[in-house]
C-alpha positions in Angstrom: -24.6 -40.8 23.0 -25.5 -41.4 19.4 -25.9 -45.2 19.9 -28.7 -44.6 22.4 -32.4 -44.6 21.4 -33.7 -41.2 20.3 -35.8 -40.6 23.4 -32.9 -41.5 25.7 -30.5 -39.2 23.8 -33.1 -36.4 23.9 -33.6 -36.9 27.7 -29.8 -36.9 28.3 -29.4 -33.6 26.3 -32.3 -32.1 28.3 -30.8 -33.1 31.6 -27.4 -31.6 30.6 -29.1 -28.4 29.6 -31.0 -28.2 32.8 -27.9 -28.7 34.9 -26.1 -25.9 33.0 -29.1 -23.6 33.4 -29.2 -24.3 37.2 -25.5 -23.3 37.4 -26.2 -20.1 35.5 -29.1 -19.3 37.8 -26.9 -19.9 40.9 -24.2 -17.6 39.4 -26.8 -14.9 38.6 -28.2 -15.1 42.1 -24.7 -14.6 43.6 -24.1 -11.6 41.4 -27.4 -10.0 42.3 -26.9 -10.6 46.0 -23.4 -9.0 45.8 -24.8 -6.1 43.9 -27.7 -5.7 46.4 -25.1 -5.5 49.3 -23.2 -2.7 47.4 -26.4 -0.8 46.7 -27.5 -1.1 50.4 -24.1 0.1 51.6 -24.1 3.0 49.1 -27.6 4.0 50.1 -26.6 4.2 53.8 -23.5 6.2 52.9 -25.6 8.6 50.8 -28.0 9.1 53.8 -25.1 9.9 56.1 -23.7 12.4 53.6 -27.1 14.0 53.2 -27.3 14.5 57.0 -23.8 16.0 57.0 -24.7 18.5 54.2 -27.9 19.4 56.0 -26.1 19.9 59.3 -23.4 22.1 57.6 -26.1 24.2 55.8 -27.9 24.6 59.1 -24.8 25.8 60.9 -23.9 28.1 58.0 -27.5 29.6 58.0 -27.3 30.5 61.7 -24.3 32.7 61.1 -22.9 31.7 64.5 -19.4 30.3 64.6 -19.0 26.6 65.4 -18.2 26.1 69.1 -14.7 24.7 69.9 -14.4 21.0 70.6 -14.7 20.0 74.2 -10.9 19.4 74.6 -10.1 23.1 74.2 
């Protein structure tokens, strides 16, 4: 590239830099998307666990034993 005119060399370096930056942006986007999916899954799981804890606390507060499952 050193035998090219200064402006052409500069433009070529800028184009290379732009291409590298675009690749980095795509990689970062993929990482953020994957993390968002994990956060969404964990948020739903936390909600289910909170419901289970609240149900257990409600059953324990009433003092009544849990009824047997329908197959007994």
